[in-house]
Backbone as CSV, one residue per row, in Angstrom:
resi,resn,N_x,N_y,N_z,CA_x,CA_y,CA_z,C_x,C_y,C_z
1,MET,-49.339,54.808,41.936,-48.530,54.238,41.382,-48.902,52.947,40.776
2,LEU,-48.823,52.210,41.542,-48.776,50.871,41.520,-50.338,50.571,41.020
3,ARG,-51.282,51.755,41.784,-52.660,51.101,41.252,-52.753,51.668,39.772
4,SER,-52.229,52.717,39.609,-52.367,53.089,38.068,-51.374,51.798,37.020
5,LEU,-50.539,50.869,37.297,-49.851,50.110,37.062,-50.495,48.899,36.382
6,TRP,-51.358,48.605,37.662,-52.343,47.146,37.817,-53.127,47.319,36.769
7,SER,-54.017,48.540,37.101,-55.388,49.032,36.170,-54.597,49.018,34.872
8,PHE,-53.161,49.507,34.286,-52.905,49.482,32.682,-52.922,47.563,32.486
9,LEU,-52.320,46.992,33.477,-52.009,45.938,32.895,-53.480,44.672,32.662
10,LYS,-54.147,45.470,33.302,-55.616,44.459,33.648,-56.365,45.213,32.405
11,ARG,-56.166,46.187,31.674,-56.535,46.800,30.636,-56.246,46.105,29.504
12,HIS,-54.882,46.024,29.681,-53.816,45.333,28.432,-53.301,43.822,29.098
13,LYS,-54.463,43.305,29.224,-53.767,41.717,29.777,-53.239,41.016,29.068
14,LYS,-54.411,40.464,27.770,-53.615,39.728,26.735,-52.799,40.384,25.851
15,LYS,-52.602,41.726,25.919,-51.427,42.110,25.155,-50.141,41.674,26.004
16,CYS,-50.502,42.311,27.344,-48.845,41.924,28.017,-48.684,40.489,28.149
17,LEU,-49.678,39.390,27.820,-49.524,37.994,27.784,-49.131,37.581,26.370
18,VAL,-49.171,38.349,25.401,-48.879,37.827,24.339,-47.267,38.427,24.235
19,LEU,-46.676,39.505,24.812,-45.305,40.249,24.965,-44.683,39.185,25.669
20,GLY,-45.174,38.642,26.654,-44.225,38.260,27.717,-44.025,37.008,27.029
21,THR,-44.822,36.269,26.595,-44.716,34.967,25.826,-43.576,34.888,24.336
22,PHE,-43.753,36.335,23.969,-42.837,36.502,22.924,-41.543,36.794,23.291
23,LEU,-41.253,37.682,24.576,-40.259,37.872,25.041,-39.548,36.530,25.624
24,GLY,-40.028,35.736,26.471,-39.917,34.428,27.147,-39.344,33.316,25.627
25,GLY,-40.262,33.420,24.871,-39.932,32.697,23.530,-38.263,33.092,22.790
26,VAL,-38.441,34.216,23.063,-37.451,34.868,21.929,-35.895,34.318,22.577
27,TYR,-36.102,34.474,24.536,-35.094,34.356,25.280,-34.702,32.997,25.195
28,LEU,-35.790,31.986,25.185,-35.349,30.770,25.233,-34.660,29.927,23.767
29,LEU,-35.193,30.801,23.004,-34.502,30.808,21.727,-33.186,30.740,21.441
30,GLY,-33.263,31.889,22.066,-31.429,32.732,22.190,-30.356,31.449,22.837
31,LYS,-31.216,31.142,24.288,-30.150,30.060,24.785,-30.397,28.462,24.217
32,TYR,-31.447,28.487,23.241,-31.021,27.108,22.232,-30.110,27.482,21.656
33,GLY,-30.549,28.590,20.906,-29.164,28.670,19.812,-28.268,28.611,20.284
34,GLN,-27.658,29.443,21.449,-25.888,29.469,21.707,-25.630,28.165,22.418
35,LYS,-26.643,27.267,22.649,-26.466,25.460,23.392,-26.036,25.123,21.584
36,LYS,-26.657,25.429,20.679,-26.591,24.632,19.479,-25.082,24.868,18.946
37,ILE,-24.752,26.457,18.880,-23.322,27.093,18.557,-22.350,26.437,19.010
38,ARG,-22.517,26.483,20.495,-21.550,25.791,21.400,-21.368,24.018,20.835
39,GLU,-22.189,23.291,20.551,-22.345,22.112,20.172,-21.846,22.177,18.935
40,ILE,-22.108,22.845,18.000,-21.335,22.493,16.367,-19.888,23.373,16.396
41,GLN,-19.606,24.341,17.395,-18.242,24.452,17.481,-17.107,23.607,18.307
42,GLU,-17.834,22.647,19.260,-17.122,21.578,20.016,-17.126,20.240,18.949
43,ARG,-17.893,20.372,18.108,-18.079,19.081,17.212,-16.634,19.633,16.432
44,GLU,-16.583,20.609,15.684,-15.758,20.929,14.795,-14.558,21.110,15.055
45,ALA,-14.525,21.469,16.519,-13.145,21.382,17.283,-12.813,20.086,17.469
46,ALA,-13.241,19.264,17.645,-13.085,17.493,17.974,-12.618,16.927,16.374
47,GLU,-13.147,17.466,15.482,-13.223,16.901,14.239,-11.771,17.193,13.329
48,TYR,-11.611,18.957,14.382,-10.065,18.870,13.695,-8.910,18.286,14.322
49,ILE,-9.335,18.209,15.631,-8.002,17.600,16.237,-8.198,16.103,15.835
50,ALA,-9.191,15.521,15.575,-9.063,14.390,14.826,-8.778,13.915,13.921
51,GLN,-8.623,14.739,12.993,-7.882,15.297,11.440,-6.658,15.638,11.373
52,ALA,-6.306,16.048,12.571,-4.599,16.800,12.595,-4.098,15.230,13.163
53,ARG,-4.782,14.534,13.818,-4.319,13.530,14.576,-4.310,12.212,13.309
54,ARG,-5.041,11.919,12.623,-5.172,11.257,11.471,-3.829,11.490,10.419
55,GLN,-3.647,12.736,9.840,-2.913,13.211,9.010,-1.326,13.561,9.764
56,TYR,-1.374,13.315,11.229,-0.092,13.200,11.645,0.247,11.872,11.724
57,HIS,-0.647,11.053,12.136,-0.545,9.107,12.271,0.129,9.122,10.496
58,PHE,-0.944,9.490,9.385,-0.449,9.192,7.995,0.640,9.361,7.733
59,GLU,1.495,10.718,8.067,2.632,11.378,7.655,3.899,10.361,8.339
60,SER,3.546,10.365,9.271,4.417,9.284,10.253,4.607,7.934,9.794
61,ASN,3.361,7.569,9.356,3.274,6.205,8.805,4.101,6.368,7.360
62,GLN,4.036,7.473,6.763,4.807,7.151,5.002,6.320,7.905,5.560
63,ARG,6.607,8.493,6.171,8.017,8.148,6.925,8.726,6.718,7.193
64,THR,7.682,6.379,7.977,8.025,4.655,8.168,8.366,3.910,7.220
65,CYS,7.351,3.824,6.161,7.751,3.176,4.733,8.719,4.145,4.196
66,ASN,9.290,4.726,3.829,10.196,5.391,3.154,11.179,4.606,4.162
67,MET,11.801,4.745,5.158,12.783,4.067,6.041,12.959,2.696,5.785
68,THR,12.188,1.841,5.809,12.039,0.435,5.981,12.005,0.122,4.393
69,VAL,11.481,0.865,3.348,12.123,0.249,1.842,13.452,0.452,1.928
70,LEU,14.049,1.763,2.441,15.073,2.025,2.290,16.005,0.969,3.102
71,SER,15.674,0.714,3.833,16.518,-0.360,4.885,16.431,-1.545,3.932
72,MET,15.400,-1.944,3.314,15.290,-3.599,2.762,15.932,-3.959,1.184
73,LEU,16.231,-2.648,0.967,16.577,-2.342,-0.580,18.151,-3.111,-0.636
74,PRO,19.419,-2.840,0.547,20.368,-4.007,0.290,19.977,-5.390,0.253
75,THR,19.023,-5.709,1.071,18.756,-7.259,0.925,18.614,-7.297,-0.370
76,LEU,17.527,-6.911,-0.454,17.204,-7.432,-1.924,18.111,-7.022,-3.124
77,ARG,18.854,-5.987,-3.151,20.304,-6.169,-3.584,21.002,-7.236,-3.622
78,ASP,21.593,-7.727,-2.594,22.215,-8.967,-2.105,21.638,-10.365,-2.497
79,ALA,20.231,-10.674,-2.520,19.756,-11.702,-2.734,19.671,-11.470,-4.572
80,LEU,19.506,-10.793,-4.801,19.573,-10.285,-6.492,20.826,-10.795,-7.203
81,MET,22.094,-9.824,-6.497,23.348,-10.763,-7.082,23.614,-11.988,-6.801
82,HIS,23.264,-12.501,-5.598,23.659,-13.968,-5.304,22.996,-14.657,-6.114
83,GLN,21.572,-14.538,-6.714,21.224,-15.509,-7.474,21.420,-15.641,-8.941
84,LEU,22.065,-13.948,-9.827,22.289,-13.797,-10.748,24.001,-13.324,-11.029
85,ASN,24.707,-14.022,-10.609,26.289,-13.305,-10.078,26.542,-13.453,-11.379
86,SER,27.598,-12.669,-11.730,27.977,-12.544,-13.001,29.513,-12.786,-12.955
87,GLU,29.939,-12.633,-12.034,31.075,-12.104,-11.377,32.171,-13.629,-12.031
88,SER,31.457,-14.723,-11.803,31.897,-15.936,-12.236,32.100,-16.175,-13.885
89,LEU,31.349,-15.466,-14.752,31.613,-15.254,-16.147,32.736,-14.177,-16.504
90,THR,33.019,-13.061,-16.024,33.725,-12.149,-16.103,35.222,-12.810,-15.795
91,SER,35.025,-13.865,-14.816,36.630,-14.006,-14.553,36.849,-15.255,-15.411
92,LEU,36.025,-16.226,-15.988,36.308,-17.317,-16.911,36.916,-16.234,-18.481
93,LEU,36.173,-15.113,-18.638,36.634,-14.642,-20.167,38.180,-13.813,-19.578
94,LYS,38.266,-13.907,-18.643,39.816,-12.789,-18.382,40.749,-14.062,-18.557
95,ASN,40.278,-15.402,-18.622,41.285,-16.384,-18.983,41.440,-16.602,-20.651
96,ARG,40.616,-16.012,-21.186,40.238,-16.198,-22.699,40.174,-17.755,-22.679
97,PRO,38.749,-18.454,-22.428,38.636,-19.455,-22.618,38.123,-20.528,-24.442
98,ALA,38.280,-21.558,-24.632,37.853,-21.837,-25.555,36.376,-21.560,-25.824
99,ASN,35.451,-21.383,-25.085,34.452,-21.160,-25.100,33.572,-19.681,-25.052
100,LYS,34.448,-19.130,-25.723,34.288,-16.973,-24.945,32.825,-16.600,-25.614
101,LEU,32.357,-17.958,-26.798,31.759,-16.569,-27.143,30.031,-17.503,-26.509
102,GLU,30.397,-18.540,-26.158,29.121,-19.282,-25.322,29.030,-18.507,-23.688
103,ILE,30.081,-17.929,-23.143,30.219,-17.419,-21.870,29.631,-16.300,-22.001
104,TRP,29.586,-15.700,-23.696,29.571,-14.201,-23.621,27.668,-14.116,-23.800
105,GLU,27.363,-15.165,-24.430,25.918,-15.410,-24.431,25.275,-15.340,-23.101
106,ASP,25.914,-16.158,-22.225,25.177,-16.524,-20.845,25.277,-15.072,-20.090
107,LEU,26.380,-14.077,-20.069,26.363,-13.374,-19.434,25.333,-12.339,-20.117
108,LYS,25.128,-12.137,-21.041,24.122,-11.168,-21.971,22.978,-11.492,-21.280
109,ILE,22.066,-12.853,-20.868,21.293,-13.453,-20.495,20.964,-12.616,-18.710
110,ILE,22.312,-13.418,-18.522,22.420,-12.647,-16.895,21.801,-11.067,-16.875
111,SER,22.861,-10.637,-17.503,22.889,-8.965,-17.305,21.319,-8.667,-17.716
112,PHE,20.968,-8.951,-18.774,19.882,-8.177,-18.906,18.389,-9.011,-18.013
113,THR,18.949,-9.760,-17.750,17.666,-10.545,-16.555,17.749,-9.956,-15.489
114,ARG,18.952,-9.606,-15.037,19.584,-8.881,-13.667,18.541,-7.581,-13.722
115,SER,19.107,-7.010,-15.057,18.151,-5.954,-14.767,16.781,-5.715,-14.569
116,ILE,16.371,-6.562,-15.616,15.043,-6.468,-15.580,14.271,-6.863,-14.290
117,VAL,14.756,-8.193,-13.707,13.895,-8.362,-12.522,14.263,-7.331,-11.207
118,ALA,15.702,-6.470,-11.291,15.970,-5.682,-10.271,14.845,-4.505,-10.416
119,VAL,14.209,-3.884,-11.915,13.158,-3.098,-11.486,12.071,-3.813,-11.197
120,TYR,11.536,-4.849,-11.540,10.290,-5.816,-11.299,10.330,-5.519,-9.534
121,SER,11.392,-6.265,-9.018,11.436,-6.650,-7.526,11.504,-5.550,-6.721
122,THR,12.139,-4.085,-7.301,12.203,-3.204,-6.390,10.867,-2.414,-6.476
123,CYS,9.929,-2.516,-7.586,8.619,-2.125,-7.427,7.972,-3.096,-6.434
124,MET,7.909,-3.859,-6.656,7.291,-4.821,-5.671,7.643,-4.914,-4.222
125,LEU,8.709,-4.839,-4.364,9.339,-4.821,-2.498,8.616,-3.278,-2.224
126,VAL,8.660,-1.892,-2.872,7.771,-0.727,-2.295,6.431,-1.229,-2.207
127,VAL,5.764,-1.439,-3.185,4.180,-1.986,-3.132,3.792,-2.489,-1.963
128,LEU,4.496,-3.715,-1.775,4.194,-4.261,-1.033,4.262,-4.283,0.707
129,LEU,5.664,-3.353,0.877,5.737,-2.749,2.022,4.966,-1.334,2.569
130,ARG,4.728,-0.750,1.535,3.625,0.313,1.333,2.586,-0.130,1.920
131,VAL,1.871,-0.760,1.313,0.534,-1.705,1.554,0.523,-2.598,2.807
132,GLN,1.409,-3.171,2.996,1.625,-3.704,4.608,1.692,-2.996,6.128
133,LEU,3.006,-1.771,5.663,2.475,-0.586,6.904,1.331,0.011,6.618
134,ASN,0.941,0.481,5.768,-0.348,1.319,5.833,-1.525,0.711,6.510
135,ILE,-1.751,-0.559,5.988,-2.624,-1.520,6.811,-2.639,-1.554,8.455
136,ILE,-1.083,-1.845,8.628,-1.054,-1.893,9.501,-1.175,-0.898,10.271
137,GLY,-0.770,0.404,9.829,-0.797,1.675,10.391,-2.350,1.709,10.498
138,GLY,-3.208,1.831,9.548,-4.616,1.787,9.854,-5.204,0.951,11.041
139,TYR,-4.824,-0.027,11.388,-5.404,-0.676,12.088,-4.934,-0.253,13.783
140,ILE,-3.780,0.476,13.854,-2.970,0.479,15.063,-3.488,1.961,15.332
141,TYR,-4.058,2.947,14.075,-4.639,3.887,14.715,-6.168,3.673,15.207
142,LEU,-7.045,2.579,14.765,-8.317,2.208,15.185,-7.885,1.389,16.657
143,ASP,-7.259,1.147,16.785,-6.713,0.525,17.842,-6.489,1.304,18.758
144,ASN,-5.476,2.164,18.858,-5.159,3.635,19.899,-6.691,4.351,20.398
145,ALA,-7.365,4.446,19.247,-8.764,5.269,19.174,-9.721,4.444,20.125
146,ALA,-9.813,3.059,19.903,-10.633,2.259,20.565,-10.103,1.958,22.033
147,VAL,-9.167,2.142,22.533,-8.284,2.045,23.945,-8.868,3.606,24.442
148,CYS,-8.820,4.254,23.949,-8.624,5.486,24.782,-10.323,5.703,24.899
149,LYS,-11.240,4.993,24.143,-12.516,4.863,24.622,-13.274,3.998,25.533
150,ASN,-12.926,3.004,25.130,-13.517,1.721,25.961,-12.129,0.849,26.538
151,GLY,-11.168,0.653,26.334,-10.195,-0.051,26.310,-10.377,-2.007,25.771
152,THR,-11.036,-1.754,24.417,-11.598,-3.301,23.822,-10.244,-3.730,23.322
153,THR,-10.281,-5.202,23.036,-9.030,-5.752,22.684,-8.334,-5.187,20.969
154,PRO,-7.648,-5.044,21.241,-6.835,-4.251,19.658,-7.152,-5.696,18.687
155,LEU,-7.357,-4.948,17.483,-7.738,-5.238,16.768,-6.524,-5.812,15.491
156,ALA,-5.203,-5.398,16.232,-3.779,-5.698,15.193,-3.303,-6.071,16.631
157,PRO,-3.048,-7.102,16.867,-1.933,-7.351,18.442,-0.428,-7.415,17.679
158,PRO,0.315,-7.322,18.114,1.789,-7.227,17.614,1.835,-8.924,17.311
159,GLU,1.748,-9.589,17.661,1.442,-11.027,16.888,1.383,-10.989,15.510
160,VAL,0.470,-10.531,15.408,-0.262,-10.572,14.002,0.171,-9.856,13.090
161,GLN,1.061,-8.600,13.649,1.846,-7.601,12.564,3.061,-8.269,12.311
162,GLN,3.629,-8.611,13.268,4.949,-9.584,13.114,4.734,-10.618,11.495
163,GLN,3.491,-11.413,11.837,3.047,-12.443,10.993,3.231,-11.943,9.514
164,TYR,2.325,-10.799,9.512,2.504,-10.098,8.166,3.698,-9.599,7.720
165,LEU,4.217,-8.784,8.679,5.383,-8.077,8.125,6.483,-9.123,7.406
166,SER,6.340,-10.347,8.206,7.301,-11.118,7.996,6.938,-12.305,6.790
167,SER,5.769,-11.862,6.056,5.626,-12.207,4.750,6.468,-11.748,3.224
168,ILE,7.354,-10.712,4.008,8.134,-9.870,2.979,9.213,-11.540,2.376
169,GLN,9.112,-12.058,3.728,10.419,-13.088,2.978,10.240,-13.752,1.894
170,HIS,8.911,-13.982,1.398,8.743,-14.493,0.291,9.265,-13.879,-1.083
171,LEU,9.170,-12.980,-0.798,9.512,-11.638,-2.266,11.341,-12.282,-2.004
172,LEU,11.516,-12.404,-0.889,13.396,-11.989,-1.134,13.553,-13.568,-1.078
173,GLY,12.714,-14.429,-0.989,13.158,-16.113,-1.238,12.423,-16.654,-2.406
174,ASP,11.609,-17.614,-2.128,10.916,-17.944,-3.413,10.670,-17.668,-4.082
175,GLY,9.898,-16.097,-4.006,8.913,-15.494,-5.048,9.850,-14.847,-5.930
176,LEU,11.640,-14.298,-5.505,12.051,-13.683,-6.145,12.855,-14.871,-6.863
177,THR,13.122,-16.045,-6.392,13.402,-17.168,-7.355,12.864,-17.656,-8.613
178,GLU,11.459,-17.548,-8.442,10.323,-17.832,-9.102,9.975,-16.920,-10.341
179,LEU,10.824,-15.511,-9.813,10.505,-14.222,-10.867,12.006,-13.911,-11.742
180,ILE,12.793,-14.765,-11.644,14.016,-14.649,-11.913,14.127,-16.141,-13.326
181,THR,13.292,-17.031,-12.632,12.917,-18.173,-13.479,12.565,-17.855,-14.669
182,ILE,11.449,-17.223,-14.656,10.212,-16.817,-15.941,10.922,-15.593,-16.213
183,VAL,11.507,-14.529,-15.946,12.250,-13.513,-16.525,13.337,-14.021,-17.285
184,LYS,14.026,-14.958,-16.883,14.976,-15.481,-17.652,14.627,-16.404,-18.905
185,GLN,13.886,-16.918,-18.753,13.380,-17.507,-19.791,12.668,-16.491,-21.007
186,ALA,12.326,-15.852,-20.630,11.767,-14.933,-21.514,12.527,-14.048,-21.897
187,VAL,13.726,-13.677,-21.300,14.814,-12.808,-21.865,15.581,-14.418,-22.967
188,HIS,15.846,-15.227,-22.229,16.204,-15.756,-23.684,15.338,-16.460,-25.001
189,LYS,14.012,-16.094,-24.576,13.556,-16.169,-25.740,13.724,-14.961,-26.410
190,VAL,13.376,-13.898,-25.962,13.311,-12.657,-26.864,14.928,-12.289,-27.371
191,PHE,15.827,-12.541,-26.504,17.473,-11.653,-26.687,18.023,-13.176,-27.118
192,GLY,17.817,-14.138,-27.088,18.631,-15.335,-27.277,19.500,-15.444,-28.901
193,SER,18.403,-15.191,-29.762,18.319,-15.254,-31.223,19.208,-13.873,-31.741
194,ILE,19.333,-12.533,-30.956,20.035,-11.497,-31.231,21.713,-11.595,-31.067
195,SER,21.958,-11.388,-32.221,23.627,-11.449,-32.253,24.242,-10.517,-30.943
196,LEU,25.536,-10.598,-30.544,26.251,-10.069,-29.505,27.035,-8.493,-30.453
197,LYS,26.553,-9.123,-31.843,27.667,-7.385,-32.260,26.340,-6.421,-33.197
198,HIS,25.053,-7.067,-32.799,24.131,-6.321,-33.282,23.736,-4.946,-32.662
199,ALA,23.458,-4.237,-32.858,23.711,-2.724,-32.099,21.864,-2.298,-32.129
200,LEU,21.291,-2.845,-30.814,19.938,-2.655,-30.709,19.870,-0.553,-30.471
201,SER,18.952,-0.059,-31.270,17.980,1.160,-31.160,17.374,1.185,-29.975
202,LEU,17.128,2.489,-29.711,16.493,2.671,-28.582,15.057,1.888,-28.870
203,LEU,14.409,2.382,-29.808,12.920,1.781,-30.177,12.988,0.131,-30.296
204,GLU,13.635,-0.428,-30.555,13.641,-1.953,-31.132,14.194,-2.369,-29.456
205,LEU,14.893,-1.895,-28.248,15.310,-1.761,-26.987,13.855,-2.443,-26.038
206,GLU,12.465,-0.854,-26.853,11.499,-0.681,-26.312,10.847,-2.068,-26.070
207,GLN,10.795,-2.385,-27.816,9.633,-3.246,-28.175,9.971,-4.325,-27.518
208,LYS,11.405,-4.915,-27.590,11.973,-6.113,-27.023,11.205,-5.977,-25.331
209,LEU,11.422,-5.336,-24.938,11.301,-5.209,-23.378,9.604,-5.125,-23.231
210,LYS,8.978,-5.057,-24.087,7.461,-5.328,-24.301,6.946,-6.642,-24.292
211,GLU,8.215,-7.327,-25.367,7.694,-8.953,-25.315,7.933,-9.587,-24.107
212,ILE,8.960,-9.068,-23.441,9.408,-9.777,-21.973,8.562,-9.304,-20.989
213,ARG,7.790,-8.387,-21.304,6.661,-8.080,-20.048,5.310,-9.067,-20.681
214,ASP,4.999,-8.502,-22.013,3.900,-10.093,-22.179,4.357,-11.133,-21.435
215,VAL,5.610,-11.714,-21.560,5.696,-13.218,-21.503,5.676,-13.325,-19.832
216,VAL,6.252,-12.336,-19.164,6.638,-12.627,-17.505,4.843,-12.220,-16.892
217,GLU,4.079,-11.242,-17.257,2.326,-10.885,-17.264,1.552,-11.368,-17.461
218,HIS,2.463,-12.576,-18.483,0.765,-13.522,-19.200,-0.248,-13.799,-18.354
219,ARG,-1.270,-13.711,-18.715,-2.555,-14.580,-17.972,-2.858,-15.794,-18.878
220,ASP,-3.230,-16.679,-17.552,-3.466,-18.040,-18.520,-5.187,-17.651,-18.971
221,SER,-4.858,-18.324,-20.010,-6.805,-18.560,-20.152,-7.409,-19.279,-18.939
222,ASP,-7.243,-20.036,-18.547,-8.068,-20.817,-17.227,-8.028,-20.295,-16.209
223,GLN,-6.782,-18.951,-16.342,-7.045,-18.092,-14.462,-8.356,-17.698,-14.478
224,VAL,-8.891,-17.119,-13.413,-9.995,-16.318,-13.110,-9.742,-15.548,-12.097
225,ALA,-8.825,-15.325,-11.773,-8.386,-14.659,-10.372,-8.408,-13.492,-11.047
226,PRO,-8.983,-11.999,-10.278,-9.524,-10.741,-11.032,-7.937,-10.232,-10.636
227,TYR,-6.852,-10.644,-10.260,-5.636,-9.458,-9.847,-4.641,-10.096,-10.500
228,SER,-3.203,-9.336,-10.882,-2.069,-9.602,-11.770,-1.379,-11.277,-11.422
229,PRO,-1.210,-11.749,-12.356,-0.635,-12.727,-12.289,1.173,-12.398,-11.278
230,LEU,1.227,-11.278,-11.040,2.682,-10.522,-10.678,2.432,-11.030,-8.866
231,CYS,1.165,-10.982,-8.653,0.943,-10.862,-7.273,1.863,-11.945,-6.292
232,HIS,1.336,-13.442,-7.316,2.032,-14.645,-7.046,3.192,-14.611,-6.290
233,TYR,4.299,-13.618,-6.855,5.612,-13.648,-6.348,5.827,-12.468,-4.985
234,LEU,4.715,-11.944,-4.675,4.397,-11.244,-3.695,4.205,-12.009,-2.437
235,MET,2.900,-12.541,-2.293,2.624,-13.438,-1.095,2.818,-14.685,-1.637
236,PRO,2.469,-15.378,-0.868,2.393,-17.121,-1.178,1.134,-17.681,-1.281
237,ASP,0.858,-18.548,-2.012,-0.390,-18.787,-2.113,-0.728,-19.854,-0.684
238,GLU,-2.129,-20.026,-0.609,-2.645,-20.338,0.597,-4.560,-21.142,-0.036
239,GLU,-4.121,-22.683,0.413,-4.674,-22.972,-0.097,-5.910,-23.083,0.847
240,ASN,-6.009,-22.937,2.327,-6.894,-22.808,3.208,-6.332,-21.770,4.442
241,PRO,-6.607,-20.688,3.813,-6.384,-20.011,5.188,-7.037,-19.942,6.886
242,LEU,-8.172,-19.924,6.493,-8.942,-20.370,7.910,-8.923,-21.575,8.961
243,ALA,-7.776,-22.499,8.419,-7.446,-23.762,8.842,-6.494,-23.378,9.949
244,THR,-5.452,-22.818,9.813,-4.464,-21.993,10.466,-4.454,-20.801,11.137
245,GLN,-5.622,-19.992,10.849,-5.891,-18.672,11.267,-6.988,-18.730,11.921
246,SER,-6.906,-17.556,12.695,-8.346,-16.811,13.275,-8.900,-16.190,12.448
247,ARG,-10.316,-16.169,12.603,-11.431,-14.987,11.871,-10.529,-14.156,11.806
248,LEU,-10.212,-13.354,12.740,-9.391,-11.490,12.835,-8.520,-11.783,11.770
249,GLN,-7.145,-12.936,11.737,-5.743,-12.800,11.223,-6.454,-12.765,9.505
250,TYR,-7.288,-13.220,9.355,-7.624,-13.859,7.893,-8.371,-12.809,7.654
251,SER,-9.383,-12.098,8.228,-9.452,-10.698,7.624,-8.562,-9.878,7.700
252,PHE,-7.689,-9.718,8.490,-6.267,-8.919,7.990,-5.957,-9.267,6.795
253,GLU,-5.616,-10.640,6.557,-4.669,-11.256,5.110,-5.774,-10.561,3.878
254,HIS,-7.060,-10.751,4.017,-7.798,-10.678,2.966,-7.839,-8.908,3.119
255,VAL,-8.025,-8.152,3.878,-7.934,-7.063,3.607,-6.233,-6.613,2.630
256,PHE,-5.333,-7.081,3.057,-3.817,-6.943,2.628,-3.827,-7.288,1.329
257,LYS,-4.633,-8.547,0.780,-4.513,-8.684,-0.448,-5.343,-8.080,-1.337
258,GLN,-6.336,-7.402,-1.156,-7.302,-6.634,-1.980,-6.471,-5.021,-1.901
259,ARG,-5.608,-5.087,-1.174,-5.186,-3.668,-1.487,-4.213,-3.764,-2.508
260,ILE,-3.587,-5.215,-2.223,-2.248,-5.532,-3.214,-2.941,-5.681,-4.673
261,GLN,-4.277,-6.314,-4.970,-4.652,-6.328,-5.903,-5.420,-4.925,-6.788
262,SER,-5.587,-4.347,-5.756,-5.660,-2.957,-6.090,-4.835,-1.906,-6.368
263,THR,-3.320,-2.296,-6.440,-2.177,-1.200,-6.552,-1.961,-2.155,-7.810
264,ALA,-2.630,-3.438,-8.363,-1.673,-3.871,-9.455,-1.781,-2.750,-10.950
265,GLY,-3.040,-2.419,-11.138,-3.043,-1.265,-11.847,-1.792,-0.062,-12.156
266,GLN,-1.441,0.286,-10.653,-0.602,1.232,-10.873,0.181,1.132,-10.973
267,TYR,1.143,-0.046,-10.481,2.128,-1.111,-10.487,2.616,-1.011,-12.050
268,GLY,1.775,-1.137,-12.705,2.538,-1.835,-14.253,2.290,-0.340,-14.855
269,ARG,1.986,0.540,-14.303,1.950,2.309,-15.040,3.597,2.596,-14.284
270,VAL,3.628,1.968,-13.426,5.270,2.657,-12.283,6.017,2.082,-13.843
271,LEU,5.908,0.613,-13.984,6.783,-0.247,-14.817,7.428,0.417,-16.059
272,GLN,5.856,1.111,-16.361,6.045,1.482,-17.604,7.139,2.649,-17.850
273,THR,7.355,3.561,-16.790,8.054,4.456,-16.729,9.399,4.042,-16.630
274,TYR,10.052,3.457,-16.353,11.498,2.688,-16.894,11.669,2.320,-18.277
């Protein structure tokens, strides 16, 4: 039995070698294919988990944005009512003063100014907070991923986060004051000559509001900056940011300003819906 088998193998030695090589190749190829399939499956699973984490982080960040905006609206309203207070004028009108017409004119200017500034400042507040929190959220996500891998120094430490979140005070303070000034001047220019007895049609009101927007959002001929003049009310001007900030902080601010500039067009479209 063994002798006949040995004779068979000797007679068909080349064929057996070819067959053995083929079967060995098929076996190794199958093992290699199984390994690659496992690697692809593991990579897809890792990508799916990473995508799910990013999605969860993004949705959580959007909820934080919404809650932060809602919490800041009363502060914005109080600042606006404080600077454009009409209660004193209405109190004077109750006493029937001699300059009643002049007071009504002032009340007209303040009312239009407050309404327009409320739309501008609310849109600015939403844009500013969303840009800030989304940038910080992105850095936090990268920091968490980096710490899990090799424990590197965070890109956005808490003190840097606090610094840029505190920049919202410019909009609620000096930025709002400057915005009120320019809007009030535009309102006086457009509505100042209109009689209190004149009833504006919807078309006329729309045209007047466009004229006010043209004045408020006017870009000077010598202005070379590629972004909207409204950005001036969002962030304080920095003549030399590197003089007082580290390179990391400057990079953080640079990204922030880029995001603000990129949303300027969207911001304008939002205003047109009001």
